[in-house]
C-alpha positions in Angstrom: 102.5 93.0 101.4 100.4 91.1 103.8 96.9 91.9 102.6 94.5 89.3 104.0 91.4 91.4 103.6 92.0 92.3 99.9 92.4 95.9 100.6 92.9 98.2 97.6 95.9 100.6 97.6 95.9 103.8 95.5 98.7 106.3 95.4 98.0 109.8 94.3 101.3 111.3 93.1 102.7 114.0 90.8 105.5 113.1 88.3 107.3 116.3 89.0 107.2 116.2 92.8 110.2 115.1 94.8 108.2 113.4 97.6 106.1 111.6 95.1 109.2 110.3 93.3 110.7 109.1 96.7 107.5 107.3 97.5 107.4 105.6 94.1 111.0 104.5 94.5 110.2 103.2 98.0 107.3 101.1 96.6 109.7 99.7 94.0 112.4 98.9 96.5 109.8 97.1 98.7 108.6 95.2 95.6 105.0 96.5 96.0 104.5 98.1 92.6 102.1 95.3 91.7 100.0 95.9 94.8 99.5 99.7 94.6 97.7 101.5 91.8 99.5 104.7 90.9 97.4 107.7 89.8 99.3 110.7 88.3 97.8 114.0 89.4 99.2 115.6 86.2 96.3 113.8 84.4 93.2 115.9 84.5 90.8 113.1 85.4 92.9 112.0 88.3 93.1 115.6 89.7 89.3 115.9 89.5 89.0 112.7 91.6 91.6 114.0 94.1 89.7 117.3 94.5 86.3 115.5 94.8 87.7 113.4 97.6 88.9 116.7 99.3 92.5 115.4 99.4 95.2 118.1 99.6 98.6 116.5 100.4 100.8 114.9 97.8 101.7 112.1 97.8 98.6 110.4 99.4 98.2 106.7 99.8 94.6 105.5 100.2 94.0 102.1 101.7 90.4 101.1 100.8 88.8 98.3 102.7 86.0 96.9 100.6 84.7 94.8 103.5 84.6 97.4 106.2 83.6 100.8 105.0 84.9 102.5 108.2 88.3 100.7 107.8 89.6 102.9 105.0 92.6 105.0 105.7 94.7 107.8 104.2 98.4 108.0 104.6 99.5 111.6 103.9 103.1 112.4 102.8 106.2 110.3 102.2 107.0 109.8 105.9 103.6 108.4 106.8 103.5 106.2 103.7 107.0 104.9 104.4 106.1 104.1 108.0 102.9 102.3 107.0 104.5 100.3 104.1 107.5 99.2 106.2 105.3 98.3 109.1 103.0 95.9 107.1 105.9 93.9 105.6 
């Protein structure tokens, strides 16, 4: 993944969710599993963070820009995540 600004990528997913599973498989197919941190919403502490951030859709990919606070983005759902990941390749 072309990541010149050292963005941080975090995927919130559920192990028993079909869309989450498809997203994880896509990440593997694209060879990006080393660039995206996977957080399982079935873990209590992860779910607390998810709620605190007022996120609702699963899967959700957060793109956090540590340099530009306003540059952070959320990709909601498999289709948006796929479009983003395939577009940055």
